[in-house]
PDBQT receptor file of N, H, CA, C and O in Angstrom, charges set to zero:
ATOM      1  N   MET A   1     160.038  87.846 -78.365  1.00  0.00    +0.000 N 
ATOM      2  CA  MET A   1     159.668  86.474 -77.975  1.00  0.00    +0.000 C 
ATOM      3  C   MET A   1     158.189  86.211 -78.274  1.00  0.00    +0.000 C 
ATOM      4  O   MET A   1     157.818  85.120 -78.706  1.00  0.00    +0.000 OA
ATOM      5  N   LEU A   2     157.357  87.217 -78.039  1.00  0.00    +0.000 N 
ATOM      6  H   LEU A   2     157.658  88.104 -77.687  1.00  0.00    +0.000 HD
ATOM      7  CA  LEU A   2     155.917  87.073 -78.289  1.00  0.00    +0.000 C 
ATOM      8  C   LEU A   2     155.643  86.832 -79.776  1.00  0.00    +0.000 C 
ATOM      9  O   LEU A   2     154.780  86.032 -80.138  1.00  0.00    +0.000 OA
ATOM     10  N   LEU A   3     156.387  87.534 -80.624  1.00  0.00    +0.000 N 
ATOM     11  H   LEU A   3     157.088  88.184 -80.330  1.00  0.00    +0.000 HD
ATOM     12  CA  LEU A   3     156.231  87.377 -82.072  1.00  0.00    +0.000 C 
ATOM     13  C   LEU A   3     156.613  85.963 -82.511  1.00  0.00    +0.000 C 
ATOM     14  O   LEU A   3     155.954  85.363 -83.359  1.00  0.00    +0.000 OA
ATOM     15  N   GLN A   4     157.692  85.442 -81.916  1.00  0.00    +0.000 N 
ATOM     16  H   GLN A   4     158.228  85.930 -81.226  1.00  0.00    +0.000 HD
ATOM     17  CA  GLN A   4     158.137  84.078 -82.218  1.00  0.00    +0.000 C 
ATOM     18  C   GLN A   4     157.076  83.067 -81.788  1.00  0.00    +0.000 C 
ATOM     19  O   GLN A   4     156.804  82.107 -82.509  1.00  0.00    +0.000 OA
ATOM     20  N   THR A   5     156.480  83.279 -80.624  1.00  0.00    +0.000 N 
ATOM     21  H   THR A   5     156.700  84.059 -80.038  1.00  0.00    +0.000 HD
ATOM     22  CA  THR A   5     155.426  82.397 -80.111  1.00  0.00    +0.000 C 
ATOM     23  C   THR A   5     154.200  82.443 -81.027  1.00  0.00    +0.000 C 
ATOM     24  O   THR A   5     153.600  81.411 -81.323  1.00  0.00    +0.000 OA
ATOM     25  N   ALA A   6     153.837  83.645 -81.470  1.00  0.00    +0.000 N 
ATOM     26  H   ALA A   6     154.325  84.484 -81.229  1.00  0.00    +0.000 HD
ATOM     27  CA  ALA A   6     152.683  83.816 -82.358  1.00  0.00    +0.000 C 
ATOM     28  C   ALA A   6     152.894  83.089 -83.689  1.00  0.00    +0.000 C 
ATOM     29  O   ALA A   6     151.937  82.610 -84.298  1.00  0.00    +0.000 OA
ATOM     30  N   TRP A   7     154.155  83.010 -84.135  1.00  0.00    +0.000 N 
ATOM     31  H   TRP A   7     154.932  83.399 -83.640  1.00  0.00    +0.000 HD
ATOM     32  CA  TRP A   7     154.470  82.291 -85.375  1.00  0.00    +0.000 C 
ATOM     33  C   TRP A   7     154.463  80.788 -85.143  1.00  0.00    +0.000 C 
ATOM     34  O   TRP A   7     154.107  80.018 -86.035  1.00  0.00    +0.000 OA
ATOM     35  N   TYR A   8     154.866  80.362 -83.921  1.00  0.00    +0.000 N 
ATOM     36  H   TYR A   8     155.156  80.987 -83.196  1.00  0.00    +0.000 HD
ATOM     37  CA  TYR A   8     155.000  78.933 -83.616  1.00  0.00    +0.000 C 
ATOM     38  C   TYR A   8     153.649  78.245 -83.440  1.00  0.00    +0.000 C 
ATOM     39  O   TYR A   8     153.495  77.090 -83.837  1.00  0.00    +0.000 OA
ATOM     40  N   ILE A   9     152.672  78.930 -82.857  1.00  0.00    +0.000 N 
ATOM     41  H   ILE A   9     152.797  79.868 -82.535  1.00  0.00    +0.000 HD
ATOM     42  CA  ILE A   9     151.365  78.320 -82.559  1.00  0.00    +0.000 C 
ATOM     43  C   ILE A   9     150.649  77.808 -83.816  1.00  0.00    +0.000 C 
ATOM     44  O   ILE A   9     150.203  76.661 -83.808  1.00  0.00    +0.000 OA
ATOM     45  N   PRO A  10     150.513  78.592 -84.898  1.00  0.00    +0.000 N 
ATOM     46  CA  PRO A  10     149.862  78.047 -86.105  1.00  0.00    +0.000 C 
ATOM     47  C   PRO A  10     150.584  76.829 -86.675  1.00  0.00    +0.000 C 
ATOM     48  O   PRO A  10     149.946  75.895 -87.160  1.00  0.00    +0.000 OA
ATOM     49  N   CYS A  11     151.919  76.841 -86.616  1.00  0.00    +0.000 N 
ATOM     50  H   CYS A  11     152.437  77.600 -86.222  1.00  0.00    +0.000 HD
ATOM     51  CA  CYS A  11     152.701  75.694 -87.096  1.00  0.00    +0.000 C 
ATOM     52  C   CYS A  11     152.405  74.461 -86.253  1.00  0.00    +0.000 C 
ATOM     53  O   CYS A  11     152.276  73.356 -86.780  1.00  0.00    +0.000 OA
ATOM     54  N   LEU A  12     152.299  74.656 -84.933  1.00  0.00    +0.000 N 
ATOM     55  H   LEU A  12     152.404  75.554 -84.505  1.00  0.00    +0.000 HD
ATOM     56  CA  LEU A  12     151.983  73.554 -84.029  1.00  0.00    +0.000 C 
ATOM     57  C   LEU A  12     150.580  73.020 -84.324  1.00  0.00    +0.000 C 
ATOM     58  O   LEU A  12     150.376  71.806 -84.347  1.00  0.00    +0.000 OA
ATOM     59  N   LEU A  13     149.614  73.909 -84.550  1.00  0.00    +0.000 N 
ATOM     60  H   LEU A  13     149.780  74.895 -84.532  1.00  0.00    +0.000 HD
ATOM     61  CA  LEU A  13     148.242  73.491 -84.857  1.00  0.00    +0.000 C 
ATOM     62  C   LEU A  13     148.181  72.692 -86.156  1.00  0.00    +0.000 C 
ATOM     63  O   LEU A  13     147.482  71.682 -86.234  1.00  0.00    +0.000 OA
ATOM     64  N   ILE A  14     148.911  73.143 -87.174  1.00  0.00    +0.000 N 
ATOM     65  H   ILE A  14     149.479  73.963 -87.110  1.00  0.00    +0.000 HD
ATOM     66  CA  ILE A  14     148.965  72.413 -88.446  1.00  0.00    +0.000 C 
ATOM     67  C   ILE A  14     149.568  71.031 -88.238  1.00  0.00    +0.000 C 
ATOM     68  O   ILE A  14     149.079  70.040 -88.780  1.00  0.00    +0.000 OA
ATOM     69  N   GLY A  15     150.643  70.976 -87.440  1.00  0.00    +0.000 N 
ATOM     70  H   GLY A  15     151.040  71.781 -86.999  1.00  0.00    +0.000 HD
ATOM     71  CA  GLY A  15     151.275  69.701 -87.113  1.00  0.00    +0.000 C 
ATOM     72  C   GLY A  15     150.330  68.759 -86.394  1.00  0.00    +0.000 C 
ATOM     73  O   GLY A  15     150.308  67.559 -86.666  1.00  0.00    +0.000 OA
ATOM     74  N   VAL A  16     149.538  69.315 -85.464  1.00  0.00    +0.000 N 
ATOM     75  H   VAL A  16     149.556  70.291 -85.243  1.00  0.00    +0.000 HD
ATOM     76  CA  VAL A  16     148.556  68.515 -84.722  1.00  0.00    +0.000 C 
ATOM     77  C   VAL A  16     147.489  67.966 -85.670  1.00  0.00    +0.000 C 
ATOM     78  O   VAL A  16     147.121  66.795 -85.570  1.00  0.00    +0.000 OA
ATOM     79  N   LEU A  17     146.990  68.791 -86.584  1.00  0.00    +0.000 N 
ATOM     80  H   LEU A  17     147.289  69.742 -86.665  1.00  0.00    +0.000 HD
ATOM     81  CA  LEU A  17     145.972  68.348 -87.545  1.00  0.00    +0.000 C 
ATOM     82  C   LEU A  17     146.498  67.233 -88.443  1.00  0.00    +0.000 C 
ATOM     83  O   LEU A  17     145.799  66.250 -88.691  1.00  0.00    +0.000 OA
ATOM     84  N   ILE A  18     147.723  67.384 -88.929  1.00  0.00    +0.000 N 
ATOM     85  H   ILE A  18     148.291  68.182 -88.728  1.00  0.00    +0.000 HD
ATOM     86  CA  ILE A  18     148.349  66.344 -89.755  1.00  0.00    +0.000 C 
ATOM     87  C   ILE A  18     148.523  65.065 -88.944  1.00  0.00    +0.000 C 
ATOM     88  O   ILE A  18     148.275  63.964 -89.436  1.00  0.00    +0.000 OA
ATOM     89  N   GLY A  19     148.957  65.228 -87.685  1.00  0.00    +0.000 N 
ATOM     90  H   GLY A  19     149.159  66.122 -87.286  1.00  0.00    +0.000 HD
ATOM     91  CA  GLY A  19     149.123  64.085 -86.782  1.00  0.00    +0.000 C 
ATOM     92  C   GLY A  19     147.814  63.349 -86.542  1.00  0.00    +0.000 C 
ATOM     93  O   GLY A  19     147.781  62.119 -86.534  1.00  0.00    +0.000 OA
ATOM     94  N   LEU A  20     146.730  64.106 -86.345  1.00  0.00    +0.000 N 
ATOM     95  H   LEU A  20     146.757  65.106 -86.351  1.00  0.00    +0.000 HD
ATOM     96  CA  LEU A  20     145.419  63.486 -86.117  1.00  0.00    +0.000 C 
ATOM     97  C   LEU A  20     144.953  62.701 -87.344  1.00  0.00    +0.000 C 
ATOM     98  O   LEU A  20     144.389  61.615 -87.205  1.00  0.00    +0.000 OA
ATOM     99  N   LYS A  21     145.184  63.240 -88.540  1.00  0.00    +0.000 N 
ATOM    100  H   LYS A  21     145.642  64.122 -88.653  1.00  0.00    +0.000 HD
ATOM    101  CA  LYS A  21     144.826  62.519 -89.770  1.00  0.00    +0.000 C 
ATOM    102  C   LYS A  21     145.619  61.224 -89.889  1.00  0.00    +0.000 C 
ATOM    103  O   LYS A  21     145.081  60.189 -90.281  1.00  0.00    +0.000 OA
ATOM    104  N   ALA A  22     146.916  61.294 -89.543  1.00  0.00    +0.000 N 
ATOM    105  H   ALA A  22     147.352  62.135 -89.225  1.00  0.00    +0.000 HD
ATOM    106  CA  ALA A  22     147.774  60.104 -89.582  1.00  0.00    +0.000 C 
ATOM    107  C   ALA A  22     147.300  59.066 -88.568  1.00  0.00    +0.000 C 
ATOM    108  O   ALA A  22     147.300  57.869 -88.856  1.00  0.00    +0.000 OA
ATOM    109  N   VAL A  23     146.895  59.522 -87.380  1.00  0.00    +0.000 N 
ATOM    110  H   VAL A  23     146.895  60.494 -87.145  1.00  0.00    +0.000 HD
ATOM    111  CA  VAL A  23     146.398  58.617 -86.335  1.00  0.00    +0.000 C 
ATOM    112  C   VAL A  23     145.123  57.916 -86.803  1.00  0.00    +0.000 C 
ATOM    113  O   VAL A  23     144.955  56.718 -86.575  1.00  0.00    +0.000 OA
ATOM    114  N   ARG A  24     144.231  58.651 -87.449  1.00  0.00    +0.000 N 
ATOM    115  H   ARG A  24     144.368  59.624 -87.634  1.00  0.00    +0.000 HD
ATOM    116  CA  ARG A  24     142.985  58.049 -87.958  1.00  0.00    +0.000 C 
ATOM    117  C   ARG A  24     143.277  56.970 -89.002  1.00  0.00    +0.000 C 
ATOM    118  O   ARG A  24     142.611  55.935 -89.036  1.00  0.00    +0.000 OA
ATOM    119  N   ARG A  25     144.269  57.217 -89.847  1.00  0.00    +0.000 N 
ATOM    120  H   ARG A  25     144.810  58.057 -89.820  1.00  0.00    +0.000 HD
ATOM    121  CA  ARG A  25     144.627  56.238 -90.887  1.00  0.00    +0.000 C 
ATOM    122  C   ARG A  25     145.271  55.001 -90.280  1.00  0.00    +0.000 C 
ATOM    123  O   ARG A  25     144.898  53.874 -90.606  1.00  0.00    +0.000 OA
ATOM    124  N   LEU A  26     146.236  55.215 -89.400  1.00  0.00    +0.000 N 
ATOM    125  H   LEU A  26     146.540  56.131 -89.136  1.00  0.00    +0.000 HD
ATOM    126  CA  LEU A  26     146.975  54.088 -88.816  1.00  0.00    +0.000 C 
ATOM    127  C   LEU A  26     146.156  53.396 -87.732  1.00  0.00    +0.000 C 
ATOM    128  O   LEU A  26     146.068  52.170 -87.684  1.00  0.00    +0.000 OA
ATOM    129  N   ASN A  27     145.558  54.214 -86.860  1.00  0.00    +0.000 N 
ATOM    130  H   ASN A  27     145.630  55.211 -86.898  1.00  0.00    +0.000 HD
ATOM    131  CA  ASN A  27     144.718  53.723 -85.764  1.00  0.00    +0.000 C 
ATOM    132  C   ASN A  27     145.474  52.731 -84.873  1.00  0.00    +0.000 C 
ATOM    133  O   ASN A  27     144.939  51.694 -84.482  1.00  0.00    +0.000 OA
ATOM    134  N   GLU A  28     146.724  53.072 -84.564  1.00  0.00    +0.000 N 
ATOM    135  H   GLU A  28     147.159  53.915 -84.881  1.00  0.00    +0.000 HD
ATOM    136  CA  GLU A  28     147.549  52.242 -83.684  1.00  0.00    +0.000 C 
ATOM    137  C   GLU A  28     147.697  52.921 -82.329  1.00  0.00    +0.000 C 
ATOM    138  O   GLU A  28     147.907  54.131 -82.251  1.00  0.00    +0.000 OA
ATOM    139  N   GLN A  29     147.588  52.138 -81.270  1.00  0.00    +0.000 N 
ATOM    140  H   GLN A  29     147.417  51.154 -81.334  1.00  0.00    +0.000 HD
ATOM    141  CA  GLN A  29     147.661  52.683 -79.918  1.00  0.00    +0.000 C 
ATOM    142  C   GLN A  29     149.041  53.286 -79.622  1.00  0.00    +0.000 C 
ATOM    143  O   GLN A  29     149.140  54.336 -78.989  1.00  0.00    +0.000 OA
ATOM    144  N   ARG A  30     150.089  52.622 -80.079  1.00  0.00    +0.000 N 
ATOM    145  H   ARG A  30     150.008  51.768 -80.594  1.00  0.00    +0.000 HD
ATOM    146  CA  ARG A  30     151.451  53.115 -79.853  1.00  0.00    +0.000 C 
ATOM    147  C   ARG A  30     151.655  54.474 -80.494  1.00  0.00    +0.000 C 
ATOM    148  O   ARG A  30     152.230  55.379 -79.890  1.00  0.00    +0.000 OA
ATOM    149  N   PHE A  31     151.175  54.608 -81.728  1.00  0.00    +0.000 N 
ATOM    150  H   PHE A  31     150.708  53.873 -82.219  1.00  0.00    +0.000 HD
ATOM    151  CA  PHE A  31     151.351  55.872 -82.440  1.00  0.00    +0.000 C 
ATOM    152  C   PHE A  31     150.579  56.997 -81.759  1.00  0.00    +0.000 C 
ATOM    153  O   PHE A  31     151.049  58.132 -81.694  1.00  0.00    +0.000 OA
ATOM    154  N   LYS A  32     149.387  56.673 -81.250  1.00  0.00    +0.000 N 
ATOM    155  H   LYS A  32     149.004  55.750 -81.303  1.00  0.00    +0.000 HD
ATOM    156  CA  LYS A  32     148.591  57.667 -80.525  1.00  0.00    +0.000 C 
ATOM    157  C   LYS A  32     149.333  58.157 -79.288  1.00  0.00    +0.000 C 
ATOM    158  O   LYS A  32     149.366  59.357 -79.016  1.00  0.00    +0.000 OA
ATOM    159  N   ARG A  33     149.927  57.237 -78.542  1.00  0.00    +0.000 N 
ATOM    160  H   ARG A  33     149.900  56.262 -78.763  1.00  0.00    +0.000 HD
ATOM    161  CA  ARG A  33     150.691  57.599 -77.340  1.00  0.00    +0.000 C 
ATOM    162  C   ARG A  33     151.895  58.454 -77.707  1.00  0.00    +0.000 C 
ATOM    163  O   ARG A  33     152.194  59.438 -77.031  1.00  0.00    +0.000 OA
ATOM    164  N   PHE A  34     152.589  58.076 -78.786  1.00  0.00    +0.000 N 
ATOM    165  H   PHE A  34     152.346  57.276 -79.335  1.00  0.00    +0.000 HD
ATOM    166  CA  PHE A  34     153.754  58.834 -79.243  1.00  0.00    +0.000 C 
ATOM    167  C   PHE A  34     153.355  60.257 -79.648  1.00  0.00    +0.000 C 
ATOM    168  O   PHE A  34     154.018  61.225 -79.274  1.00  0.00    +0.000 OA
ATOM    169  N   ALA A  35     152.264  60.373 -80.417  1.00  0.00    +0.000 N 
ATOM    170  H   ALA A  35     151.725  59.586 -80.721  1.00  0.00    +0.000 HD
ATOM    171  CA  ALA A  35     151.792  61.679 -80.872  1.00  0.00    +0.000 C 
ATOM    172  C   ALA A  35     151.375  62.547 -79.685  1.00  0.00    +0.000 C 
ATOM    173  O   ALA A  35     151.702  63.733 -79.638  1.00  0.00    +0.000 OA
ATOM    174  N   LEU A  36     150.661  61.964 -78.735  1.00  0.00    +0.000 N 
ATOM    175  H   LEU A  36     150.396  61.000 -78.774  1.00  0.00    +0.000 HD
ATOM    176  CA  LEU A  36     150.225  62.693 -77.543  1.00  0.00    +0.000 C 
ATOM    177  C   LEU A  36     151.428  63.164 -76.735  1.00  0.00    +0.000 C 
ATOM    178  O   LEU A  36     151.471  64.310 -76.285  1.00  0.00    +0.000 OA
ATOM    179  N   GLY A  37     152.395  62.284 -76.554  1.00  0.00    +0.000 N 
ATOM    180  H   GLY A  37     152.359  61.354 -76.919  1.00  0.00    +0.000 HD
ATOM    181  CA  GLY A  37     153.619  62.640 -75.836  1.00  0.00    +0.000 C 
ATOM    182  C   GLY A  37     154.378  63.762 -76.527  1.00  0.00    +0.000 C 
ATOM    183  O   GLY A  37     154.873  64.680 -75.873  1.00  0.00    +0.000 OA
ATOM    184  N   PHE A  38     154.467  63.687 -77.848  1.00  0.00    +0.000 N 
ATOM    185  H   PHE A  38     154.065  62.942 -78.379  1.00  0.00    +0.000 HD
ATOM    186  CA  PHE A  38     155.169  64.716 -78.617  1.00  0.00    +0.000 C 
ATOM    187  C   PHE A  38     154.484  66.075 -78.477  1.00  0.00    +0.000 C 
ATOM    188  O   PHE A  38     155.156  67.094 -78.319  1.00  0.00    +0.000 OA
ATOM    189  N   ILE A  39     153.145  66.094 -78.533  1.00  0.00    +0.000 N 
ATOM    190  H   ILE A  39     152.599  65.266 -78.661  1.00  0.00    +0.000 HD
ATOM    191  CA  ILE A  39     152.372  67.330 -78.378  1.00  0.00    +0.000 C 
ATOM    192  C   ILE A  39     152.582  67.918 -76.982  1.00  0.00    +0.000 C 
ATOM    193  O   ILE A  39     152.770  69.125 -76.834  1.00  0.00    +0.000 OA
ATOM    194  N   LEU A  40     152.548  67.055 -75.957  1.00  0.00    +0.000 N 
ATOM    195  H   LEU A  40     152.395  66.074 -76.078  1.00  0.00    +0.000 HD
ATOM    196  CA  LEU A  40     152.749  67.516 -74.583  1.00  0.00    +0.000 C 
ATOM    197  C   LEU A  40     154.157  68.073 -74.376  1.00  0.00    +0.000 C 
ATOM    198  O   LEU A  40     154.326  69.114 -73.741  1.00  0.00    +0.000 OA
ATOM    199  N   ILE A  41     155.168  67.382 -74.910  1.00  0.00    +0.000 N 
ATOM    200  H   ILE A  41     155.031  66.536 -75.426  1.00  0.00    +0.000 HD
ATOM    201  CA  ILE A  41     156.560  67.831 -74.778  1.00  0.00    +0.000 C 
ATOM    202  C   ILE A  41     156.770  69.165 -75.501  1.00  0.00    +0.000 C 
ATOM    203  O   ILE A  41     157.371  70.083 -74.942  1.00  0.00    +0.000 OA
ATOM    204  N   SER A  42     156.281  69.275 -76.727  1.00  0.00    +0.000 N 
ATOM    205  H   SER A  42     155.793  68.530 -77.181  1.00  0.00    +0.000 HD
ATOM    206  CA  SER A  42     156.446  70.517 -77.482  1.00  0.00    +0.000 C 
ATOM    207  C   SER A  42     155.665  71.665 -76.837  1.00  0.00    +0.000 C 
ATOM    208  O   SER A  42     156.126  72.806 -76.836  1.00  0.00    +0.000 OA
ATOM    209  N   GLY A  43     154.491  71.364 -76.293  1.00  0.00    +0.000 N 
ATOM    210  H   GLY A  43     154.117  70.437 -76.295  1.00  0.00    +0.000 HD
ATOM    211  CA  GLY A  43     153.705  72.370 -75.577  1.00  0.00    +0.000 C 
ATOM    212  C   GLY A  43     154.408  72.842 -74.311  1.00  0.00    +0.000 C 
ATOM    213  O   GLY A  43     154.426  74.036 -74.011  1.00  0.00    +0.000 OA
ATOM    214  N   GLY A  44     154.985  71.905 -73.575  1.00  0.00    +0.000 N 
ATOM    215  H   GLY A  44     154.971  70.935 -73.818  1.00  0.00    +0.000 HD
ATOM    216  CA  GLY A  44     155.741  72.244 -72.371  1.00  0.00    +0.000 C 
ATOM    217  C   GLY A  44     156.974  73.069 -72.700  1.00  0.00    +0.000 C 
ATOM    218  O   GLY A  44     157.302  74.016 -71.985  1.00  0.00    +0.000 OA
ATOM    219  N   TRP A  45     157.663  72.709 -73.791  1.00  0.00    +0.000 N 
ATOM    220  H   TRP A  45     157.396  71.939 -74.372  1.00  0.00    +0.000 HD
ATOM    221  CA  TRP A  45     158.839  73.456 -74.237  1.00  0.00    +0.000 C 
ATOM    222  C   TRP A  45     158.458  74.881 -74.613  1.00  0.00    +0.000 C 
ATOM    223  O   TRP A  45     159.173  75.826 -74.280  1.00  0.00    +0.000 OA
ATOM    224  N   LEU A  46     157.339  75.036 -75.303  1.00  0.00    +0.000 N 
ATOM    225  H   LEU A  46     156.758  74.269 -75.573  1.00  0.00    +0.000 HD
ATOM    226  CA  LEU A  46     156.856  76.361 -75.689  1.00  0.00    +0.000 C 
ATOM    227  C   LEU A  46     156.547  77.200 -74.455  1.00  0.00    +0.000 C 
ATOM    228  O   LEU A  46     156.862  78.389 -74.421  1.00  0.00    +0.000 OA
ATOM    229  N   LEU A  47     155.935  76.591 -73.444  1.00  0.00    +0.000 N 
ATOM    230  H   LEU A  47     155.680  75.625 -73.473  1.00  0.00    +0.000 HD
ATOM    231  CA  LEU A  47     155.615  77.286 -72.192  1.00  0.00    +0.000 C 
ATOM    232  C   LEU A  47     156.890  77.761 -71.502  1.00  0.00    +0.000 C 
ATOM    233  O   LEU A  47     156.960  78.902 -71.044  1.00  0.00    +0.000 OA
ATOM    234  N   ILE A  48     157.894  76.897 -71.425  1.00  0.00    +0.000 N 
ATOM    235  H   ILE A  48     157.837  75.971 -71.797  1.00  0.00    +0.000 HD
ATOM    236  CA  ILE A  48     159.183  77.253 -70.812  1.00  0.00    +0.000 C 
ATOM    237  C   ILE A  48     159.846  78.394 -71.586  1.00  0.00    +0.000 C 
ATOM    238  O   ILE A  48     160.370  79.331 -70.985  1.00  0.00    +0.000 OA
ATOM    239  N   GLN A  49     159.824  78.316 -72.912  1.00  0.00    +0.000 N 
ATOM    240  H   GLN A  49     159.398  77.555 -73.401  1.00  0.00    +0.000 HD
ATOM    241  CA  GLN A  49     160.423  79.355 -73.750  1.00  0.00    +0.000 C 
ATOM    242  C   GLN A  49     159.720  80.703 -73.555  1.00  0.00    +0.000 C 
ATOM    243  O   GLN A  49     160.373  81.746 -73.556  1.00  0.00    +0.000 OA
ATOM    244  N   SER A  50     158.407  80.685 -73.390  1.00  0.00    +0.000 N 
ATOM    245  H   SER A  50     157.877  79.838 -73.389  1.00  0.00    +0.000 HD
ATOM    246  CA  SER A  50     157.655  81.930 -73.223  1.00  0.00    +0.000 C 
ATOM    247  C   SER A  50     157.884  82.552 -71.842  1.00  0.00    +0.000 C 
ATOM    248  O   SER A  50     157.794  83.770 -71.686  1.00  0.00    +0.000 OA
ATOM    249  N   LEU A  51     158.182  81.713 -70.837  1.00  0.00    +0.000 N 
ATOM    250  H   LEU A  51     158.255  80.724 -70.964  1.00  0.00    +0.000 HD
ATOM    251  CA  LEU A  51     158.432  82.230 -69.489  1.00  0.00    +0.000 C 
ATOM    252  C   LEU A  51     159.809  82.874 -69.366  1.00  0.00    +0.000 C 
ATOM    253  O   LEU A  51     159.964  83.880 -68.674  1.00  0.00    +0.000 OA
ATOM    254  N   PHE A  52     160.815  82.296 -70.037  1.00  0.00    +0.000 N 
ATOM    255  H   PHE A  52     160.689  81.478 -70.600  1.00  0.00    +0.000 HD
ATOM    256  CA  PHE A  52     162.194  82.795 -69.893  1.00  0.00    +0.000 C 
ATOM    257  C   PHE A  52     162.665  83.564 -71.125  1.00  0.00    +0.000 C 
ATOM    258  O   PHE A  52     163.798  84.044 -71.157  1.00  0.00    +0.000 OA
TER     259      PHE A  52
């Protein structure tokens, strides 16, 4: 499970960086909220997966 988590974190970071670039280009409040929500949900899911 630890190995899977170690592989998932860099992918998540790359996704966040791409998301931030997209947010800067679009600069829409709705998209920012959606991106933030998606990051929080995926982060919470990762935490749950690492606990169980």
